N, C-alpha and C positions, 0 to 999 in steps of 0.2 A: 255767816259772819254777822255780828250785831251792828245795828245802825248807830249805836251810841257807844261812847267810851273811846278807846283807842282803836281807830279803824285805819284802813289803807289811805284814807283821805286826811288823816290827822285825828286829833281828839275832838269828838263831837259830843257836847253836853246835851242832856235831855232838857227840854224846855218845861216851864211850869205847866203849860197846856198838856203836854204829853204825859207828864207825871200825874196830873189831875185825872186825865182820862184813864190811864192805867189803874190808878187807885180806885176810881169809881167802878171800873169793870171788875176788879178783883173783889171788892166789897159786895157787889151785886152777885157775883159768881158764888161767893161763900155764904151770903146772908139772905139772898133773894132780893126782890124789888125794894128799892129804897128811894126816898124823895131827896134829890140833889138840887132842889130849887135854891136860888141864891140865899134866901134867909133861913134855910133849914139848918138845924144843929149839925147834922152829918156833913152838909156841904161846907160849913164853916170849919169843922174839924179837918176835913180833907184839904181845904185850902191852906190851913195853917201848916200842916205837915208837907204838903206839896211845895209850898214856898220855901220851907226849910231845906227840903231835898234839892230843890232847884239851886239854892245858894251853895250847897255842897258841890253839886255838879259844876257850877260856875267857878268855885274856888279851885277845883281840880283842873279845870280848863286853864285858868289863870296860872296855876302852878306849872302846868305842862308848857304853856307858852313862855313863861319866864325861863324855864330850864332850857328850852330850845334856843331862845334869844341869847342867853348867856353863853351857850356852847359855841355860838357863831361869832362871838366878840373877839 
């Protein structure tokens, strides 16, 4: 079972840090050694997309929470 998404413990969103690490690992796996230092172009690109993905995960968590709370009202 996945650690994120809808789990037996409820909806668990991925954090920015997890998304960043997964993205860096995937890029390294596909493209080889890359420089992810804070000021590198690739690190900035990864951070931009990781932040956007984290916002989507958080919106899904908020939506799930709202639906659960409204069904108990």
